[in-house]
N, C-alpha and C positions, 0 to 999 in steps of 0.2 A: 065567611061564615064558619064557626068552629064546629066539629064534629063531637057528638056526645058519644065518649067512650065508656059510659058507665056500664052499659050491657056487656061490652067486651070485657071489661075488668071483673064482673061478676062471674062470667064464664070462666076466665083465666083463674079466679080464685077457687072455684069448684073444682076445677081440673087438677089445681095445686094441691087442694085437700085430699082428692081421691088418689092420687099418685102418693102421697105421703102415707095413706092409710094401707095402700096395697103393697107398698115397696118396704114397710116396715117388717122386720124379721124378730120374731120372739125367741129369746134363749130357752133353750130346754134344760132341765136337770136330768142327767142320766146317772143312775146309781148302779154300781157293780159290786157284787160280793164275792170275794176270793178267799178260799180256804187254802191256806198254804201247808203242804207236806211234801215228803219224799214220794216220788213215783219211780218206776223203772222205765228207763227209756235208753235210747242209743243215738244220742246226737252226734256221736263220731263213729257209728258203726258197731260200738261194743256196749252191751247192755250193762247199765250200772244204776245206782240210785242218783237221782237228780232232784232239784227243787221243782215241784209242780204246783199247779194253780187248779183247784176244783179237780183233783185226780187226772189231770192230762199235762202233757209237755209236747210243744212249747206252750207257754201261757197263751190265754186269748187275747186277741188284739182289741183295743179300744178304739172304737170308731164312733167320733162324735163330729159335730160341726162347729166351726169357729164361733166362739162367743158362748157356747154351752158351758153349763156349770156340770163338773164331774164330781160325784161322790163315790169314792173307793173304799169299802169297808173290807178290811184284812184280817182274817182270823188265823192266829198261830196254832197249827196242830201238828208241829214237830214234837216227837215224843222223847227227843234226846236232849232237851234243853236249850236248843238252837232258838235264838231270838229272831224277830223279824222287824225291819223298819222300811219306811217308804222313802223313796227318792224319785223325782221325775226329770225328765228332760223335755224342752220345749214347751212346758207349761208354766204360764204365769201363775203365781199363787199369791193372789190379792188376800192379804189378811190370814194367811196360813205358811208363811215362811218357815215356821218352826217345824213344818214336816218336809223340809227341803234341805238336808243337810246329814251331817255325820251323827249316828247315834251316840247319846250321852254327851254329846257337844252342843248341838242346836236342836235336837229331838229326842224324844222317848222312843222307846221300842216296846213291842208287845211281847210278853213272856207266854209261856204255853197256855193255850186255851183263851188268850185275851183277844179283844179285837180292837183295831185301829180304825178310825174313821174320820 
């Protein structure tokens, strides 16, 4: 006599569905706003002007989870004509590779009071 496995398969299907629902991870979008300017700091023990972010040195650490989308808005607040460009290490830039290179070769830079995002 053959066993009826239909109830077992129904339970297995429900368990599989619940495991997929509870194990799925949703990517978050994290937005960071950086204002670049000179600040006074002593990275080597001697106070001097250094490039700071939001008035502090060292710059803040970006902490996100794998798979998250990172939006970085950088505003150039240098008063001496210095330009700002973006370059990253360890970040896959799908669709935004124009932001991962040399200024004026593969990407633009931000003049004073302009924002890159």
